[in-house]
Every structure is written in C-alpha cells, then in structure tokens.
N, C-alpha and C positions, 0 to 999 in steps of 0.2 A: 631294671635289674639288668648288675653289669653284667656283658656276653668276658669268657674264663679267656684270657692270654691263648693264642696258641700257644707250643710248647716249644722251644726254638731247638732244633738242629744241633748235633751235636758238630763241633768240628768235621773238617771233613765228610759229612753225608754226604755234598751237591757232590763230593769228586766220588765218591765209592760209587752212589746215584751212576754216574759215569762212565767209571767201570765196567758195574755189571748189566749195560746196552746191548741191545745184540743192531750190531754193528754192519748186520748183514742184511738191513732194515733200508739201508745211504748205498746213495748211487756213488761215484769213483768222485763228483766231483761237491758231493758231500762229506766225504769223506776228507776230501783237499780244503773245501774248505775247513772243516772245525778240524784238523791237523793243522790251520792258519794259525786257527782261535788260540787253539790248545796254545800253541809258541809264543803265543803275547802274552797269556797269564800264566806260561814261565820265566818268561821275562818278566812280570810283574810283582811272582814271586821273588827271583833274585835281587826284584828293587831293592823289598821290604827288609831283605836277611841282611841285602849291605847294609841297609842303614840300617837297621840294629845293629850289628857289628862292628860303627862306627861308634855311636853312639853307645856300646860296652863297653870301651876299646876309651871315649876321652872321658869316663868317668871312673876306669880304672886309675888312666893318668891321674885323675884329679880327683881319688881317696885314696889311689891303692894297691887298689886289687892287679886285680889274674891269673887267682887264684882258683876259672873255671876251666 
C-alpha cells in the first residue's frame, strides 16, 4: 500500500513559522547570521519580483495590456 503524500505547506508557512520563533534563545552571533541570511532572502525575492515585472511588461507590450 502506498504511503499518503505529505500535504504541502501553504505559501508563506515557513515565513510565518520564522516570525513566531523565540529569538531570546539565540546568541548575538546567531542573530547576526540570521539577519544576514534573511537579507540574502530579501534580495532573492526582490530579484524574482523584478523578473516577473519584466515578464509582465513584455507581455503587456506584446498583447497591448497594461490595465493592471
């Protein structure tokens, strides 16, 4: 018999879990590392957003959209 697949987490579930984490348990060095990693993630998200905006602009130019 097949094992049931694990249900997928909702979008942003990991971010929600991070926001609820008790930061008092971390050292200053751990918090510095966490900050650096989160800043890298912000840059990654901003880059993905910019690519999507470029794609939307190209589609709008091609198909005459722009009502968004």
